[in-house]
Every structure is written in structure tokens, then in C-alpha cells.
Residue, then its C-alpha position, 0 to 999 in steps of 0.5 A: m712805319w712811314r718814317t722809315q720809308l722817307p729820307l730824313r730831310y722830309l721827316n724834318d720838314a714834316m716836323l716843321y710843318l706840324k710844329s707850325l700848324h701847332i703854333i698857328f692854332v695856339v695863336t688863334w686859340f689865344a686870340g679867341l680866348f682874349y676876345i671872348v672875354r672882352l665880349f663877356v665884358y661888353a655884354a655884362e656892361a650892356r646889360t646895365d644900360p638903362d635904355q631897354t631898346k639899346q640894351k637889347i640891340l647890344l646884347d643880341q649883337f654881342f651874343l651873336m659875336q660870342r657864338r661865331l667866335w666861340y664855335g667858329i674859332t676858339w673851340p676848333s683852335a683849341i682842338l687843333t692845338f691839342i691834336f697837333g701838339h700831341w702829334v709833335l710830342i709823340e713824333l719827337g718821342w718827347h712823351t717818353q722823356m717828359l719826366t727826365d731832367g732835361f725835359s722837366w720844362l716840357l712837363i711843366k708846360y704840359i701842366l700849364v696847357w691843361l690849366l689853360l684848358g681849364y680856363h677855356l672850360y670855365c669861359h665855356k661856362i660863362f659863355i653858356q650862362q650869358q647866352k641864357g641871359i645869366f650874368k654872374h660876373t661884373g665887367n670888372q671881374l671879367r677884366i681881371w679874369n681876362e688877365v689869367a690867359t695873359l699870365l698863362l700865355v707868358s708862362i708857356v712862352f717863356l718856358v718853351v723858349v728858355k726850356s728850363a724848369l729852374s727859370l720857372i722860379y725866376g719866371a714865377f717871381g716875374l709873373v707875380l710882379f707882372a700880375a701886380i702891375l696888371m692889377l694896378a693898371i686895371r685900378v688906374y683904368r677904372k679910376v680914369r674911366g670914372 
């Protein structure tokens, strides 16, 4: 109803603001996801420190940083990403076109975003475990886990910019190559770090 009462220029401006807010919260969500896993790595490694006093100080600090990041930035950003993303989707009428040929890229993006939410929820599980002093993953396992968000970010951005499901085939090959390079870099890092 409100759309019919406003000039087209204002509707376009409103959509640009909605898209901008969506992108801002996507960026802060990814920042939170990248940093929380780094904090998981630091906590997992601090737990193995032989100096019990140092270990307690480090873990207390990492747990505090995790809570502030997770509840203050990452969760709110994820929720606002979904709110503004769905708002844009509905306002532009894309939700009705998602299954058409020209918009198949959007359906694939939507699936990738839901995979990202699954990644987020698994990070939440790790967060809860570490807050309770339960460490089921090593620092190296968590480093590899951190790269999953990178792969999702690269996939989503390329898909949104290129807007072609066909390019996803080329993108998938590129992602596999990118993942292989990341794994190689992690192995080299571990050997150099000693």
C-alpha cells in the first residue's frame, strides 16, 4: 500500500537503503564468524599451556571476548542480515521469480546462505562447548573449519555479482582449487610454525 503513495524515485532510494543495510550486516556477520573461530583456535591452544595460571588467565579472557563478539555482533548481524535480505527479496518480488531461468542464481545463493546459517549454528555449538570448558576440536581442526566460511563467502559474492548459475560450474572448480590452495597453505604454516 505504501508503495503506491510514494513517487518512484523515493521507492528506488528506499530499496538502495535496504540493500545497503543488508550488505552492512552481511559484512559484520562474516566478520563475527571469522573472528569467533579464531577465538576458538586461541582458546583451544591456550588450554594446552602447561602453566596453569597463564592458562586460566588466557581462557577467561578468550571466553569473555567470545561472549561479547557472539552475542554483541555475530548473532545480531545474522538476524539483521536475514531480516533485510528477506525484505529486499519480497519488495523486489524476487521471491516469486526464484525458480525461473533468469533468477536461478538467486535460488543457489539462497541455498548457500542457509548453509552459512548451518555453519553459524555449528559455531554456536562450539561456542557453548568452549564456554563450558569442553574442547572437542584441536586448534588445527578449527583453522580448517574457519576456511568453510571463506568458501561460502567467495561462492556467494561471485554468484551475486555474476548472476549466472552456469558460472557456478566454473566457480565450483575454482572453489575446489581455492580450497586445495588453502589446505596447502595451512600445512606449510604448520611446518614453518613448527
